[in-house]
Each structure stands twice: as structure tokens, then as C-alpha cells.
C-alpha positions in Angstrom: 8.9 -12.5 -7.3 8.5 -10.6 -11.2 5.2 -8.7 -10.7 6.2 -6.8 -13.7 5.7 -10.1 -16.2 3.2 -11.4 -14.1 1.0 -8.2 -15.5 2.4 -8.2 -18.5 1.0 -11.5 -18.8 -2.2 -10.9 -17.8 -2.7 -7.9 -20.6 -2.0 -10.3 -22.8 -4.0 -13.0 -21.8 -6.9 -10.7 -21.5 -6.7 -9.3 -25.7 -6.2 -13.1 -26.3 -9.1 -14.7 -24.2 -8.8 -17.9 -25.7 -7.9 -21.8 -25.8 -5.9 -21.6 -28.5 -3.7 -18.2 -26.9 -3.3 -20.1 -23.5 -2.2 -23.1 -25.5 0.3 -21.2 -27.2 1.6 -19.5 -24.5 1.4 -22.4 -21.5 5.5 -21.9 -21.2 4.9 -18.0 -20.7 1.7 -18.9 -18.1 4.1 -21.9 -16.3 7.0 -19.2 -15.7 4.6 -16.5 -13.8 2.5 -19.5 -12.1 5.7 -21.0 -10.8 7.2 -17.8 -10.1 3.7 -17.0 -7.6 3.4 -19.6 -6.6 7.4 -19.5 -4.8 6.4 -16.0 -3.5 3.3 -17.6 -2.2 5.3 -20.2 -0.5 7.5 -17.7 1.3 4.8 -15.2 2.2 3.5 -18.8 3.8 6.6 -18.8 5.9 6.6 -15.4 7.3 2.2 -14.9 7.7 3.1 -18.5 10.0 5.9 -16.9 11.9 3.6 -14.3 13.0 0.6 -16.3 14.2 0.6 -19.5 16.2 -2.6 -20.1 14.8 -1.5 -19.9 11.4 -2.9 -23.1 8.9 0.3 -23.8 6.9 -1.1 -22.8 2.9 2.1 -24.1 0.7 1.2 -22.2 -2.8 -0.1 -24.9 -4.8 -2.7 -25.4 -2.1 -3.5 -21.4 -1.5 -3.2 -20.5 -5.5 -7.2 -20.4 -7.4 -7.4 -21.8 -10.7 -7.4 -19.1 -13.2 -9.7 -20.5 -15.5 -13.4 -18.7 -14.7 -16.2 -21.5 -13.8 -18.4 -21.3 -17.2 -20.7 -23.8 -15.5 -22.1 -20.9 -12.8 -21.2 -18.2 -14.9 -21.0 -18.9 -19.2 -21.0 -15.2 -20.0 -17.8 -14.3 -18.3 -14.7 -14.7 -20.1 -12.6 -18.3 -20.5 -9.8 -16.8 -18.1 -9.1 -14.9 -15.5 -8.3 -11.3 -15.4 -5.9 -12.0 -12.2 -4.0 -14.1 -9.7 -5.7 -14.8 -6.2 -4.8 -16.8 -3.2 -5.8 -17.4 -0.1 -3.5 -17.9 3.2 -4.2 -19.5 6.4 -6.4 -21.7 4.5 -8.2 -24.0 7.1 -10.8 -25.6 5.4 -14.5 -24.5 6.4 -13.2 -21.0 7.8 -12.8 -17.8 6.3 -8.9 -17.1 4.7 -7.0 -14.2 3.8 -7.6 -13.1 0.2 -4.4 -12.3 -2.1 -5.6 -11.0 -5.7 -3.4 -8.9 -8.1 -4.5 -8.0 -11.4 -3.9 -6.1 -14.1 -4.8 -2.4 -13.0 -5.5 -3.1 -9.0 -5.2 -5.4 -6.8 -6.6 -6.5 -3.5 -6.7 -8.2 0.0 -10.0 -9.3 1.3 -11.1 -12.1 4.1 -13.5 -13.0 6.0 -17.0 -15.5 4.7 -19.1 -13.9 1.3 -22.6 -15.3 2.0 -21.9 -18.6 4.3 -24.3 -21.6 4.0 -27.4 -20.9 6.7 -25.7 -22.9 9.8 -22.8 -20.7 9.6 -24.7 -17.3 8.9 -26.8 -18.8 12.2 -23.7 -19.3 14.0 -22.6 -15.5 12.9 -25.7 -13.8 14.3 -25.9 -16.0 18.1 -22.6 -15.1 18.3 -23.0 -11.6 17.4 -25.7 -11.3 19.9 -23.8 -12.9 22.3 -21.0 -10.9 22.2 -21.8 -7.6 18.9 -19.4 -5.2 21.4 -16.2 -7.5 20.4 -17.1 -7.1 16.8 -18.0 -3.9 16.6 -14.9 -3.3 18.8 -12.9 -4.6 15.4 -14.7 -2.8 13.2 -14.6 0.4 14.8 -10.9 0.5 15.8 -9.6 3.6 13.8 -6.2 2.1 12.0 -9.1 -1.0 11.0 -11.7 1.8 9.9 -9.2 3.6 7.4 -7.4 -0.1 6.2 -11.1 -1.5 4.8 -14.0 0.8 5.1 -16.3 -0.8 7.3 -18.0 -4.7 6.3 -17.8 -5.2 2.8 -21.3 -4.1 0.8 -23.4 -6.5 0.2 -27.0 -7.5 0.4 -28.8 -6.9 3.6 -32.4 -8.4 4.7 -34.6 -6.0 5.1 -35.7 -6.5 8.4 -34.5 -7.9 11.6 -33.6 -12.2 10.8 -36.0 -14.9 12.0 -35.3 -15.2 16.0 -34.2 -12.2 16.5 -36.2 -8.9 18.3 -35.8 -6.1 15.2 -34.9 -3.4 18.1 -32.1 -5.7 18.8 -28.5 -3.2 19.8 -27.1 -4.7 17.4 -29.9 -4.7 14.4 -27.2 -3.5 12.2 -24.9 -6.4 12.0 -27.5 -8.7 12.3 -28.9 -7.7 8.6 -26.3 -8.2 7.0 -25.5 -11.6 4.7 -22.0 -11.1 4.2 -19.4 -10.9 7.0 -16.2 -10.1 4.8 -13.9 -7.0 4.7 -11.5 -5.8 1.0 -9.2 -3.2 0.8 -8.2 -2.8 -3.2 -5.5 -0.5 -4.5 -3.4 -0.4 -7.2 -1.2 -2.2 -9.2 1.5 0.0 -8.9 1.4 -0.3 -4.8 2.1 -3.8 -5.9 5.6 -2.8 -7.5 6.4 -0.9 -5.1 9.1 -1.9 -2.4 6.4 -1.8 0.6 4.3 -4.5 -1.1 4.7 -7.7 1.5 4.9 -5.0 4.3 2.0 -4.3 3.9 0.3 -7.8 3.0 1.7 -8.2 6.5 0.6 -5.3 7.8 -3.1 -6.1 5.9 -3.0 -10.1 7.8 -2.5 -9.0 11.0 -5.1 -5.5 10.9 -7.7 -8.2 10.0 -6.5 -11.4 11.7 -9.1 -10.7 15.0 -11.7 -10.2 12.4 -11.6 -13.1 11.1 -10.2 -14.9 14.5 -14.2 -13.8 16.0 -16.0 -15.3 12.5 -13.9 -18.5 12.7 -14.1 -18.6 15.9 -17.9 -18.2 15.6 -17.8 -20.6 13.2 -16.4 -23.9 14.7 -17.9 -23.7 18.0 
């Protein structure tokens, strides 16, 4: 994968964020996108070999659109400043997300503000065996890589149906159950990027399994 070409394309795109520029550079965009999809296909095969429950996610199914959704975010530019994709993308579950941008890259996973039904399922799982989730989050290597749950809005008090004195009230108050690690794109250009991706995938896997089991029962 020629990540230098991908980053160069993104830099030019952000300096000329318009449909006219994209139309004039459609061949370059297709070259970068096809290269990225081929890389996703390769990593999809490698990850599938590490996880027997892995959900096959070819690059064309995993890749996200480069267009921003202007219907919901009308003030955003037409095009994103990154290429993003999901691995292990089983429908209605939390996948393993990879993003490569101009200056930063990111691995993330879990559930961002899940709907009320799935959120309740997660809270019920925490009520039943929250110690298991705590053990995952407190594992030293996990904390070093992800620094705990992604910081997002929380309830000011206990959710309905749960005691404010619950031993896991700190978890129950969360609206988002996700983790992420961000790093410079310099690491993407280094020779250890794929190894780092695999390390991060495996480190995150127990966390994602816990959530996906909770919302699947």
C-alpha cells in the first residue's frame, strides 16, 4: 500500500475541497481508493486468521465513503480529510475501525451512542458481570494503548432502573462504550504499522466481544 500517495491525495483534496477538483482528479482518487481497498483485503485475511469468530469484511464492504453527510452536517466540507474503514463488520455490532488522515491516524472500536435498546443491554450486562468489563479496561496493556473508555457525555445520575449506589455506577452512566488510540501518520509510513494494527486489534478484541455479546442476547 502506497500510503504516501494516499496522504498526498488527501492534502491536495483538503486544499481544493470541491466537486470540480474531485472530478478533475477522479483517476487519482480511484488509484488511491483501489490501492486502499486492496490493502484492506489483505488485512482482512490476516485478521480472519487470528480470530475464529471474525466476520469476513472485504475492503469494498469495509471502506467508508469519502463524502461527508451534508444532510446532517451541512457546515462540513464536501469531502473528508481521511480514509476510514471497518474490519470484522458484523451487522449491528461494534467493528474495529481504522482511519488514516493527513496528520493523524486512529484505531477505534465499540459502540458510539448506541440506541436505547442496545444501551440498555450493555447496562444490563454490566449489572450482571461488570467485574469482567472492569478487568478488561484495567488491564495494563489495554490502558496503555487506549487510556480507558472514550470520553463522551455521561448521565449526571444513575440510569433508570439502576441504583445510584451500584458498584459499577461509573460505567453505567456512560452513553458511549468505545475506545480509541490516535497516532501520527508518521507511524503509518513506518514498517511496523501493520504489526501495530494487529496488536491493537487483539488488544481490543475482549472489549468488543463483551459489548457484542451483550447486545446479541
